[in-house]
C-alpha positions as CSV (number, residue, x, y, z in Angstrom):
1,M,41.3,72.8,106.8
2,A,40.0,76.3,106.1
3,L,37.5,74.9,103.7
4,A,36.2,72.4,106.2
5,T,35.8,75.2,108.7
6,L,33.7,77.2,106.3
7,K,31.5,74.2,105.6
8,H,30.9,73.4,109.2
9,P,27.3,74.0,110.2
10,R,28.2,75.9,113.4
11,F,30.5,78.2,111.4
12,G,27.7,79.0,109.0
13,L,25.2,79.6,111.8
14,A,27.7,81.9,113.5
15,L,28.3,83.8,110.3
16,M,24.6,84.1,109.7
17,M,23.9,85.4,113.2
18,A,26.7,87.9,112.9
19,L,25.3,89.2,109.6
20,L,21.8,89.4,111.0
21,A,23.1,91.3,114.1
22,L,25.1,93.7,111.8
23,L,22.0,94.3,109.6
24,L,19.7,94.9,112.6
25,G,22.2,97.2,114.3
26,S,22.8,99.3,111.1
27,L,19.0,99.5,110.5
28,H,18.5,100.7,114.0
29,L,21.2,103.4,113.5
30,M,19.6,104.4,110.2
31,S,16.3,105.0,111.9
32,N,18.0,107.0,114.7
33,V,20.0,109.3,112.4
34,T,16.8,110.7,111.0
35,Q,16.3,112.5,114.4
36,S,19.3,114.8,113.7
37,S,20.1,116.6,110.5
38,E,23.8,116.6,111.4
39,Q,23.9,112.9,112.0
40,F,21.8,112.3,108.9
41,S,24.2,114.0,106.5
42,R,27.2,112.4,108.2
43,L,26.1,108.8,108.9
44,Y,23.3,107.9,106.5
45,L,25.3,107.0,103.4
46,P,28.0,104.9,105.3
47,L,25.2,103.0,107.0
48,L,23.4,102.4,103.7
49,A,26.6,101.1,102.2
50,L,27.2,98.9,105.2
51,N,23.6,97.4,104.9
52,G,24.2,96.8,101.2
53,V,27.4,94.9,101.8
54,A,25.9,92.8,104.6
55,L,22.9,91.9,102.4
56,V,25.2,90.9,99.5
57,A,27.2,88.7,101.9
58,L,24.0,87.1,103.3
59,S,22.8,86.5,99.8
60,A,26.1,84.9,98.8
61,L,25.9,82.6,101.9
62,I,22.4,81.5,101.0
63,V,23.3,80.9,97.3
64,T,26.3,78.7,98.4
65,N,24.0,76.6,100.6
66,L,21.4,76.4,97.9
67,A,23.9,75.1,95.4
68,R,25.1,72.5,97.8
69,L,21.5,71.4,98.5
70,L,20.8,71.0,94.7
71,R,24.0,68.9,94.3
72,Q,22.9,66.7,97.2
73,F,19.4,66.4,95.7
74,R,20.8,65.2,92.4
75,Q,23.0,62.7,94.2
76,G,20.1,61.3,96.2
77,V,21.5,62.1,99.6
78,A,19.1,61.3,102.4
79,G,17.2,64.4,103.7
80,S,18.0,66.6,100.6
81,R,14.5,66.3,99.2
82,L,12.9,67.2,102.6
83,T,15.3,70.2,103.0
84,L,14.3,71.6,99.5
85,R,10.6,71.2,100.2
86,M,10.9,72.9,103.6
87,M,12.9,75.8,102.1
88,L,10.2,76.4,99.4
89,L,7.5,76.3,102.1
90,F,9.2,78.8,104.3
91,V,9.9,81.2,101.4
92,T,6.2,81.0,100.3
93,L,4.9,81.6,103.8
94,A,7.2,84.6,104.3
95,V,6.9,86.4,100.9
96,A,3.1,86.9,100.9
97,P,2.5,88.5,104.3
98,V,5.8,90.5,104.3
99,S,5.0,92.0,100.8
100,V,1.5,93.0,101.9
101,V,2.9,94.6,105.1
102,F,5.6,96.4,103.1
103,Y,3.0,97.9,100.6
104,F,0.6,99.3,103.2
105,S,3.4,100.4,105.6
106,L,5.1,102.4,102.9
107,G,1.9,104.2,102.0
108,F,1.0,104.8,105.7
109,L,4.5,106.3,106.4
110,H,4.4,108.7,103.4
111,R,0.9,110.0,104.4
112,S,2.0,110.3,108.0
113,I,5.0,112.3,107.2
114,D,3.0,114.6,104.9
115,S,0.5,115.2,107.8
116,W,3.2,116.4,110.1
117,F,3.7,119.6,108.1
118,D,0.8,122.2,107.9
119,V,1.1,125.9,107.2
120,R,-1.4,126.8,109.9
121,I,0.6,124.8,112.5
122,E,3.8,126.6,111.5
123,R,2.1,130.0,111.7
124,A,0.7,129.2,115.1
125,L,4.1,128.2,116.4
126,D,5.7,131.4,115.2
127,D,2.9,133.4,116.7
128,A,3.3,131.7,120.0
129,L,7.0,132.4,120.0
130,E,6.4,136.1,119.2
131,L,3.7,136.3,121.9
132,S,6.2,135.1,124.5
133,R,8.7,137.7,123.4
134,V,6.2,140.6,123.4
135,S,5.0,139.5,126.9
136,L,8.5,139.4,128.2
137,D,9.3,142.9,126.8
138,A,6.2,144.3,128.4
139,R,7.1,142.8,131.7
140,L,10.6,144.3,131.6
141,S,9.3,147.7,130.7
142,E,6.8,147.6,133.6
143,L,9.4,146.5,136.1
144,L,11.7,149.3,134.9
145,N,9.0,151.9,135.4
146,Q,8.2,150.5,138.8
147,T,11.9,150.7,139.9
148,A,12.1,154.3,138.6
149,R,9.1,155.2,140.9
150,L,10.8,153.6,143.8
151,V,13.9,155.7,143.2
152,L,11.9,158.9,143.7
153,E,11.1,157.9,147.2
154,L,14.8,157.5,148.1
155,E,15.4,161.2,147.4
156,G,16.8,162.9,150.5
157,A,17.1,159.6,152.5
158,P,20.5,159.5,154.1
159,D,22.6,156.4,153.9
160,G,22.0,155.5,157.6
161,A,18.2,155.4,157.0
162,A,18.4,153.7,153.6
163,L,17.8,150.2,155.0
164,S,14.5,151.0,156.6
165,V,13.4,152.8,153.4
166,L,14.4,149.8,151.3
167,N,12.5,147.4,153.6
168,E,9.4,149.5,153.2
169,L,9.7,149.8,149.5
170,R,10.4,146.1,149.0
171,A,7.3,145.3,151.1
172,R,5.1,147.5,148.9
173,S,6.6,146.2,145.6
174,S,7.1,142.8,144.0
175,A,10.9,143.0,144.2
176,G,12.7,140.0,145.7
177,E,15.7,142.1,146.7
178,L,16.5,145.9,146.7
179,T,20.1,147.0,147.1
180,L,21.5,150.5,147.2
181,F,25.1,151.0,145.9
182,T,27.5,153.8,145.5
183,Q,28.5,154.6,141.9
184,K,31.7,152.6,142.5
185,G,29.7,149.5,143.5
186,R,30.0,149.6,147.3
187,V,26.9,148.3,149.1
188,I,25.1,150.9,151.2
189,A,22.1,148.9,152.2
190,S,20.2,145.8,151.0
191,S,16.8,144.4,151.7
192,G,16.0,140.8,150.8
193,G,13.3,138.2,151.4
194,E,13.8,135.0,153.4
195,F,15.0,133.1,150.3
196,S,17.6,135.8,149.3
197,S,21.3,135.2,149.9
198,I,23.2,136.8,152.8
199,V,25.5,138.8,150.4
200,P,23.5,140.8,147.9
201,D,24.1,140.2,144.2
202,T,26.1,143.1,142.7
203,P,25.8,144.4,139.1
204,G,28.7,143.9,136.8
205,E,31.1,146.6,135.6
206,A,29.4,146.8,132.2
207,I,26.1,147.7,133.9
208,L,27.8,150.4,136.1
209,L,29.4,151.8,132.9
210,Q,26.0,151.9,131.2
211,L,24.6,153.9,134.2
212,G,27.5,156.3,134.0
213,K,26.4,157.1,130.5
214,G,23.0,158.0,131.8
215,Q,21.2,154.8,130.7
216,N,19.3,152.5,133.0
217,Y,19.6,148.7,132.8
218,V,16.9,146.0,132.7
219,G,17.4,142.4,131.6
220,L,17.1,138.7,132.5
221,D,19.9,137.4,134.6
222,P,20.4,134.0,136.4
223,I,21.1,134.6,140.1
224,R,23.1,132.0,142.0
225,D,21.0,129.4,143.9
226,T,17.8,131.3,143.2
227,G,17.1,130.9,139.5
228,L,16.2,133.4,136.8
229,H,15.5,137.0,137.9
230,V,14.8,140.4,136.2
231,R,17.6,142.7,137.1
232,V,16.7,146.5,137.0
233,V,19.5,149.0,137.8
234,V,18.7,152.7,137.8
235,S,20.5,155.9,139.1
236,A,19.2,157.1,142.5
237,P,19.5,160.6,144.0
238,P,22.2,161.3,146.6
239,G,21.4,161.0,150.3
240,G,22.2,164.7,151.0
241,A,23.7,167.9,149.7
242,G,27.2,167.5,148.3
243,E,27.1,163.7,148.2
244,E,27.5,161.6,145.1
245,R,24.6,160.0,143.3
246,R,23.7,156.4,144.2
247,V,22.6,153.3,142.3
248,L,19.4,151.3,143.1
249,Q,19.3,147.6,142.0
250,A,16.0,145.7,142.1
251,L,15.8,141.9,141.5
252,F,12.4,140.6,140.5
253,P,11.9,136.8,140.5
254,V,10.6,135.2,137.3
255,A,8.0,132.5,137.8
256,A,9.3,129.0,137.1
257,R,6.2,128.2,135.1
258,Q,6.7,131.2,132.9
259,S,10.3,130.2,132.1
260,E,9.2,126.6,131.4
261,L,6.5,127.8,129.0
262,A,8.8,130.1,127.1
263,A,11.5,127.4,126.8
264,G,8.9,124.9,125.7
265,V,7.6,127.1,122.9
266,Q,11.2,127.8,121.6
267,A,12.0,124.0,121.7
268,Q,8.9,123.1,119.7
269,V,9.5,125.7,117.1
270,T,13.1,124.5,116.7
271,Q,11.9,120.9,116.5
272,Y,9.3,121.7,113.8
273,K,11.8,123.5,111.6
274,R,14.3,120.6,111.8
275,L,11.6,118.1,110.8
276,A,10.5,120.4,107.9
277,Y,14.1,120.4,106.7
278,L,14.2,116.5,106.8
279,R,10.8,116.0,105.1
280,Q,11.9,114.5,101.8
281,P,15.0,112.7,103.3
282,L,12.7,111.1,105.8
283,K,10.5,109.6,103.1
284,Y,13.5,108.3,101.2
285,T,15.0,106.9,104.4
286,F,11.9,105.1,105.5
287,T,11.4,103.7,102.0
288,V,15.0,102.3,101.9
289,T,14.8,101.1,105.4
290,L,11.5,99.2,104.8
291,S,13.0,97.7,101.6
292,L,16.0,96.5,103.5
293,V,13.7,95.0,106.2
294,L,11.8,93.2,103.4
295,A,15.0,91.8,102.0
296,L,16.2,90.8,105.4
297,S,13.0,89.0,106.2
298,L,13.1,87.0,103.0
299,L,16.7,86.0,103.3
300,S,16.2,85.1,107.0
301,A,13.3,82.8,106.0
302,V,15.4,81.0,103.4
303,W,18.2,80.6,106.0
304,A,15.8,79.4,108.6
305,A,14.6,76.7,106.2
306,F,18.2,75.5,105.7
307,F,19.0,75.5,109.4
308,S,15.8,73.8,110.7
309,T,15.7,71.2,108.0
310,R,19.3,70.2,108.7
311,R,18.6,69.8,112.4
312,L,15.5,67.7,111.6
313,V,17.3,65.3,109.2
314,A,20.6,65.0,111.2
315,P,19.1,62.6,113.9
316,I,17.8,60.3,111.1
317,R,21.2,60.1,109.5
318,D,22.9,59.5,112.9
319,L,20.5,56.6,113.7
320,A,21.3,54.9,110.4
321,E,25.0,55.1,111.2
322,G,24.5,53.8,114.8
323,T,22.4,50.9,113.6
324,R,25.2,49.8,111.3
325,A,27.7,50.1,114.2
326,V,25.6,48.0,116.6
327,A,25.1,45.3,113.9
328,A,28.9,45.2,113.7
329,G,29.2,44.6,117.5
330,D,30.3,48.1,118.6
331,Y,28.3,49.0,121.7
332,T,30.4,52.1,122.6
333,L,28.9,54.4,120.0
334,R,26.9,57.3,121.5
335,L,24.7,59.3,119.2
336,P,24.6,63.1,119.8
337,L,21.3,64.3,121.2
338,Q,20.3,67.4,119.2
339,S,16.6,67.9,120.3
340,R,14.0,66.9,122.8
341,D,11.2,65.9,120.4
342,E,10.2,62.5,119.1
343,L,13.4,62.1,117.1
344,G,15.4,63.0,120.2
345,F,13.5,60.4,122.2
346,L,14.4,57.8,119.6
347,V,18.1,58.8,119.8
348,M,17.9,58.6,123.6
349,S,16.4,55.1,123.5
350,F,19.1,53.9,121.2
351,N,21.8,55.3,123.5
352,D,20.1,53.8,126.5
353,M,20.0,50.4,124.9
354,T,23.7,50.4,124.1
355,Q,24.7,51.7,127.5
356,K,22.7,49.1,129.4
357,I,24.4,46.3,127.5
358,A,27.8,47.8,128.3
359,R,27.0,48.5,131.9
360,A,25.6,45.0,132.7
361,R,29.1,43.6,132.1
362,D,31.0,45.7,134.6
363,A,28.4,46.8,137.1
364,L,29.2,44.3,139.9
365,N,33.0,44.9,140.0
366,Q,32.6,48.6,139.8
367,S,30.1,48.6,142.6
368,Q,32.4,46.7,144.9
369,Q,35.4,48.8,144.2
370,R,33.4,52.0,144.8
371,A,32.1,50.7,148.1
372,E,35.5,49.8,149.4
373,G,37.0,53.1,148.3
374,Q,34.2,55.1,149.8
375,R,34.5,53.3,153.1
376,A,38.3,53.8,153.3
377,Y,37.9,57.4,152.2
378,L,35.2,58.2,154.8
379,Q,37.2,56.5,157.6
380,A,40.3,58.6,156.8
381,L,38.3,61.7,156.4
382,L,36.6,61.4,159.8
383,Q,39.9,60.7,161.6
384,H,41.5,63.8,160.1
385,L,38.6,66.2,160.6
386,S,39.0,68.9,163.2
387,S,35.2,68.8,163.8
388,G,33.7,66.3,166.1
389,V,31.4,63.7,164.3
390,L,28.9,61.4,166.1
391,T,26.4,58.9,164.6
392,L,23.5,57.6,166.6
393,D,21.1,54.8,165.9
394,H,17.3,55.2,166.1
395,Q,17.4,54.3,169.8
396,Q,19.8,57.2,170.5
397,R,22.8,54.9,171.1
398,L,26.3,55.9,170.1
399,R,27.5,54.1,167.0
400,T,30.6,55.9,165.8
401,A,32.8,58.8,166.8
402,N,36.0,60.3,165.5
403,A,39.1,61.3,167.4
404,A,38.1,65.0,167.3
405,A,34.8,64.3,169.1
406,S,36.6,62.6,171.9
407,E,39.1,65.4,172.2
408,L,36.4,68.2,172.2
409,L,34.2,66.4,174.8
410,G,37.1,65.3,176.9
411,I,36.1,61.6,177.1
412,A,37.1,58.4,175.3
413,L,34.0,57.9,173.1
414,D,35.3,54.7,171.7
415,D,34.7,53.1,175.1
416,H,31.0,54.1,174.9
417,A,30.1,52.6,171.6
418,G,26.6,51.2,171.8
419,T,25.9,53.2,175.0
420,P,22.7,55.3,175.2
421,L,23.0,59.0,175.5
422,D,21.3,59.0,179.0
423,T,24.0,56.6,180.3
424,I,26.8,58.8,179.0
425,A,25.2,61.8,180.7
426,E,25.0,60.0,184.0
427,R,28.7,58.9,183.8
428,H,29.9,62.4,182.7
429,P,27.6,65.1,184.3
430,R,29.4,68.0,182.6
431,L,28.1,66.7,179.3
432,A,24.5,66.9,180.5
433,A,23.8,70.1,178.7
434,F,25.3,68.9,175.5
435,I,23.4,65.6,175.6
436,A,20.1,67.4,176.6
437,T,20.4,69.5,173.5
438,L,20.9,66.5,171.3
439,R,17.9,64.7,172.8
440,H,15.7,67.8,172.4
441,H,16.5,68.0,168.6
442,L,16.3,64.2,168.1
443,A,12.8,64.2,169.5
444,A,11.7,67.0,167.1
445,P,10.5,66.3,163.6
446,A,13.2,65.3,161.1
447,G,15.2,68.1,159.6
448,E,18.5,69.9,159.8
449,W,19.2,71.9,163.0
450,R,22.0,73.9,164.6
451,E,22.6,75.3,168.1
452,E,25.4,76.5,170.3
453,V,26.1,74.6,173.5
454,I,28.3,75.7,176.4
455,L,30.4,73.1,178.1
456,E,31.5,74.1,181.6
457,G,34.5,72.3,183.2
458,A,37.1,72.8,185.9
459,G,38.2,76.3,185.1
460,T,37.4,75.8,181.4
461,R,34.5,76.9,179.2
462,K,33.9,75.8,175.7
463,I,31.3,76.9,173.2
464,L,30.4,74.2,170.7
465,L,28.4,74.8,167.5
466,C,26.3,71.6,167.0
467,R,24.6,70.7,163.8
468,G,22.6,67.6,163.2
469,T,20.4,65.8,160.6
470,A,18.7,62.5,160.1
471,L,20.4,60.0,157.8
472,P,18.4,58.1,155.2
473,A,16.4,55.3,156.8
474,T,17.6,51.7,156.7
475,E,16.0,48.4,157.5
476,S,16.9,48.8,161.2
477,G,15.6,52.3,161.4
478,G,16.8,55.9,160.9
479,D,20.2,57.0,162.2
480,Y,21.4,60.5,163.1
481,L,24.5,62.5,162.3
482,I,25.9,65.0,164.7
483,V,28.7,67.4,163.8
484,F,30.1,69.9,166.3
485,D,33.0,72.4,166.3
486,D,34.8,74.3,169.1
487,I,34.1,78.0,168.3
488,T,35.2,79.4,171.6
489,A,38.3,81.1,170.1
490,L,36.3,82.4,167.1
491,I,33.6,84.0,169.3
492,Q,36.2,85.4,171.7
493,A,38.1,86.9,168.7
494,Q,34.9,88.5,167.4
495,R,34.1,89.9,170.8
496,D,37.6,91.2,171.3
497,A,37.5,92.9,167.9
498,A,34.1,94.4,168.7
499,W,35.3,95.6,172.1
500,G,38.5,97.0,170.6
501,E,36.5,99.1,168.2
502,V,34.3,100.3,171.0
503,A,37.4,101.3,173.0
504,R,38.9,103.0,170.0
505,R,35.8,105.1,169.4
506,L,35.4,106.0,173.1
507,A,39.0,107.1,173.3
508,H,38.6,109.2,170.2
509,E,35.3,110.8,171.3
510,F,36.4,111.5,174.9
511,K,40.0,112.7,174.3
512,N,39.2,115.7,172.1
513,P,37.1,117.7,174.6
514,L,39.1,116.9,177.8
515,T,42.1,119.2,177.2
516,P,39.9,122.3,176.4
517,I,37.8,121.6,179.5
518,Q,40.9,121.5,181.7
519,L,42.5,124.6,180.2
520,S,39.2,126.5,180.5
521,A,38.9,125.6,184.2
522,E,42.5,126.6,184.9
523,R,42.1,129.9,183.0
524,L,38.9,130.7,185.0
525,R,40.8,130.1,188.2
526,H,43.8,132.2,187.2
527,K,41.7,135.1,185.8
528,Y,39.0,135.5,188.5
529,L,40.5,134.0,191.7
530,K,42.2,137.3,192.7
531,T,39.2,139.5,191.8
532,L,36.8,137.7,194.1
533,D,36.4,138.0,197.8
534,A,37.6,135.2,200.1
535,G,34.4,133.1,200.2
536,E,33.7,133.2,196.4
537,G,37.4,132.7,195.7
538,E,37.5,129.6,197.8
539,L,34.3,128.3,196.0
540,L,35.9,129.0,192.6
541,D,39.1,127.3,193.7
542,R,37.3,124.3,194.9
543,L,35.1,123.9,191.8
544,T,38.0,124.4,189.3
545,H,40.1,122.0,191.3
546,T,37.3,119.4,191.1
547,I,37.0,119.9,187.4
548,V,40.7,119.5,186.8
549,Q,40.9,116.5,189.0
550,Q,37.9,114.7,187.3
551,V,39.4,115.6,183.9
552,E,42.6,113.8,185.0
553,V,40.5,110.8,186.0
554,M,38.8,110.8,182.6
555,K,42.2,111.1,180.9
556,D,43.4,108.0,182.7
557,M,40.3,106.2,181.5
558,V,40.9,107.4,177.9
559,N,44.5,106.2,178.1
560,A,43.1,102.8,179.3
561,F,40.8,102.7,176.3
562,A,43.7,103.6,174.0
563,D,45.9,101.0,175.5
564,Y,43.3,98.3,174.8
565,A,42.5,99.5,171.3
566,R,46.0,100.0,170.0
567,N,48.0,97.2,168.4
568,P,51.6,98.4,168.2
569,P,54.3,96.3,166.5
570,L,56.2,94.2,168.9
571,Q,59.9,94.7,169.3
572,T,60.7,91.2,170.7
573,R,63.9,89.8,172.0
574,P,64.9,87.1,174.5
575,L,64.1,88.2,178.0
576,D,64.8,86.8,181.5
577,L,61.3,86.9,183.1
578,N,62.7,86.6,186.6
579,R,64.9,89.6,186.2
580,L,62.1,91.6,184.7
581,I,59.8,90.7,187.6
582,N,62.4,91.9,190.1
583,E,62.9,95.2,188.2
584,V,59.2,95.8,188.3
585,L,58.9,94.9,192.0
586,D,61.6,97.4,192.9
587,L,59.2,100.2,191.8
588,Y,56.8,99.1,194.6
589,R,59.3,99.2,197.5
590,G,57.9,101.1,200.5
591,Q,54.3,100.7,199.5
592,R,51.7,99.1,201.8
593,A,51.9,95.8,200.0
594,Q,54.0,92.8,201.0
595,F,55.4,90.9,198.0
596,Q,56.6,87.3,198.2
597,T,58.4,85.8,195.2
598,R,59.3,82.2,194.4
599,L,61.3,82.4,191.2
600,E,62.6,79.2,189.6
601,A,66.3,79.2,188.9
602,G,67.5,78.6,185.4
603,L,64.2,79.7,183.9
604,P,64.5,79.7,180.1
605,P,64.1,83.1,178.4
606,V,60.9,84.2,176.7
607,E,60.6,86.0,173.3
608,A,58.8,89.2,174.3
609,D,58.6,92.9,173.9
610,A,60.1,94.3,177.1
611,G,57.8,97.4,177.2
612,R,54.6,95.5,176.7
613,L,55.6,92.7,179.1
614,R,56.4,95.4,181.7
615,Q,53.0,96.9,181.2
616,L,51.4,93.4,181.7
617,L,53.2,92.9,185.0
618,H,52.2,96.4,186.3
619,N,48.5,95.6,185.5
620,L,48.7,92.3,187.2
621,I,50.2,93.8,190.4
622,K,47.9,96.7,190.3
623,N,44.9,94.4,190.1
624,A,46.2,92.3,193.0
625,L,46.8,95.5,195.1
626,E,43.2,96.7,194.5
627,A,41.8,93.3,195.5
628,A,43.3,93.6,199.0
629,P,40.7,93.8,201.7
630,D,42.8,95.9,204.1
631,S,45.6,98.4,203.9
632,R,48.4,95.7,203.9
633,A,48.1,93.5,200.8
634,H,49.9,90.2,200.6
635,I,50.8,89.2,197.0
636,T,52.7,86.1,195.9
637,L,54.5,85.8,192.5
638,E,55.8,82.4,191.3
639,T,57.5,81.3,188.1
640,H,57.8,77.7,186.8
641,S,59.3,76.1,183.7
642,L,56.9,73.9,181.6
643,P,57.6,72.1,178.3
644,G,57.8,74.9,175.8
645,F,56.4,77.5,178.2
646,V,57.2,79.6,181.1
647,E,54.5,80.1,183.7
648,L,54.0,83.1,186.0
649,S,51.3,83.1,188.7
650,V,50.2,86.1,190.7
651,R,48.1,85.5,193.8
652,D,46.4,87.8,196.2
653,H,44.5,87.1,199.4
654,G,41.5,89.2,198.7
655,P,37.8,88.0,198.4
656,G,38.5,86.1,195.2
657,I,36.7,86.3,191.8
658,P,32.9,86.1,191.9
659,K,31.6,83.0,190.1
660,E,29.1,85.0,188.1
661,I,31.9,86.9,186.3
662,M,34.5,84.2,186.1
663,A,33.6,83.2,182.5
664,Q,33.7,86.9,181.4
665,L,36.6,88.0,183.6
666,F,38.9,89.0,180.7
667,E,36.3,90.8,178.6
668,P,36.4,94.6,178.5
669,Y,34.3,96.6,181.0
670,V,33.8,93.5,183.3
671,T,34.8,94.7,186.8
672,T,33.6,94.5,190.5
673,K,35.3,97.8,191.4
674,P,32.9,100.8,191.8
675,R,35.1,103.1,189.7
676,G,36.9,100.6,187.6
677,T,37.0,100.6,183.8
678,G,37.3,96.8,183.5
679,L,40.1,97.2,181.0
680,G,43.1,96.1,183.1
681,L,42.8,92.3,182.8
682,A,41.5,92.7,179.2
683,I,44.8,94.5,178.3
684,V,46.8,91.8,180.1
685,K,45.0,89.1,178.1
686,K,45.6,91.0,174.9
687,I,49.3,91.4,175.5
688,A,49.6,87.7,176.4
689,E,47.9,86.6,173.2
690,E,50.1,89.1,171.2
691,H,53.1,87.1,172.5
692,G,51.5,83.7,171.7
693,G,50.7,83.0,175.4
694,S,47.6,82.6,177.5
695,L,46.0,83.9,180.7
696,S,43.7,82.1,183.1
697,A,42.2,82.7,186.5
698,E,41.1,80.6,189.4
699,N,40.1,80.8,193.1
700,P,42.4,78.7,195.3
701,Q,40.9,76.6,198.0
702,D,42.3,78.7,200.9
703,G,41.0,82.0,199.5
704,G,42.1,84.8,197.3
705,A,42.5,84.7,193.5
706,R,45.3,83.5,191.3
707,L,46.1,84.7,187.7
708,V,48.3,82.4,185.7
709,L,50.3,83.6,182.7
710,R,51.9,81.3,180.2
711,L,54.5,82.6,177.6
712,P,56.3,80.5,175.0
713,V,60.0,79.9,175.5
714,S,62.4,81.8,173.2
715,A,63.8,79.6,170.3
716,A,67.3,81.3,170.6
717,A,68.5,81.9,174.1
718,P,71.1,84.7,174.5
719,D,74.0,84.5,177.0
720,M,72.3,85.5,180.2
721,Q,73.2,84.9,183.8
722,P,70.1,83.2,185.3
723,L,69.0,84.4,188.7
724,P,69.3,81.9,191.5
725,H,66.2,80.2,192.8
726,E,65.0,82.6,195.5
727,A,62.2,83.2,197.8
728,R,62.1,86.7,199.2
729,T,59.8,89.2,200.7
730,L,59.6,92.9,199.9
């Protein structure tokens, strides 16, 4: 088994490619190590040994294939003579040009390496380095003398006037910063330019010790954030009789160009000396590398001859075997397609011939089975899709519709099969916008389209995402496919998430400054009210009271934002909704409102969070109170039991909900109140949805507005005493 694997053509190709990649990688590393003397001494010999081993392995692989080819040639195997001829041709074509290139490249490399090294160039680089050093020393001496002259002008200047003297001296000199210190390093005064730091740079202890020995300091020092500077530190006379001597530090910026030139000269000198050290190893390295490249090229040419010839002869051998199989009556044989040339075309023609013979026998039965299976599959798929699917003929008449389409549109589409779209629109006016959209796109040039359509109904509003395309034309004409989905909940969820993020940001941005504003106003009132006369005190009291009052209003608004944005975990348990309503209404006793309740007896409990549900009831009652047109509001609360749900309706006798905002009533910031935030009903809807319920609104015929809340019934009802069916007025 192992021997068969070694003889497999793909294994030989993989081994050959691995050896070539290893050789190329090691040759690349050999050329790179010449750039560093350290890497050269450490890596060159191991890489050379690695290349030698790889070349020996490659040669052994080629010799093995050559021996097998000669054995096949002696046995008269088909294709062996052509393989041997192609191999000799490839080797001949490769040896001549590669040898010529090797000879001239080797001579060119040796001459190029010799031309890199010249005594005059080396002397010029050394002179340039020395020139930069002499120039720097002269500059340091000049700046030391200049600072010494500046010190003379500080004689007799007291510490209090030192800053003005330093500013004048810095303006006349080229110093970027002048700082006067005590002998212990304390800053007396400092004068710096617009690019100097706020805190002056202080000399180190070693510099101060050097000054204590009577020696001045000058040197190049990097200063934080400002680059390289010349630091000059000299001893300065005292500011007055009996005072200790002082220290003057001057910082002179070094031009960036000067630093770059000096560093460049140093780098070039170092690079030149490194190359000079590697001169002979470079010649040897390039000679060995070129020799390895020559050997690699020759061996690659031999292997390319083996590989290409085998691929050329393989289709001919396969065709011979296939012809014998067809002659024996076997039409299932398929020859492998190894190329796209003329031989490949011949193999493809052979395979097509055998396939057509086999296909002709079973084509009819397979076609019928596929058609039946596809028809049944498509029918089952359409009936179980949640998307509505319609097909129309070329005269825009309804052909087919699935159950989801009838449910989404609210009509029995099976009863309208063969009916034109115009007739359906006349029978069902609320579908006029939907059908008008379809007709608009059907009249346009063929192509895929998509559009959102709003369906308005009795207290309902749906948003349908419609997509359509033309089906392939048939003898009777082209049909159309319409697919639509109800994306109302998706769009509402996206809008709720967006509004929740807006509320969260507003609550965060508003809440932080409100408390400081209120505290500041109260402190102003407490501190200055008693110190002012009566008129000004009354004005201050009125203004601070207004500020505090408005801050409280804004805090209420921020709390409303936070209530809408937060999403606390629910602590649910079975609750008696009637009892909770009565508990909440007890808090409104004695107010201007008149509450009338009609609570159904034996109402099943709901699974809810008592705190969140109590907040929901307060918001509903508050909204009804604010909708009252006069000082005496009349509010009716009713509960009913429905299959799987409990329904609560809260009705007021106000002006009702304007039609223009009915569709967006439960969205944040939608309100008709002059000072309302529009978050009350949005929070109610959010709490209802958190409990798996729903909230809707309508305007009754006899006036006012009614909000209807539905909550799912609790799965496990506790032992509760239901309230009797009652109708009472508070």
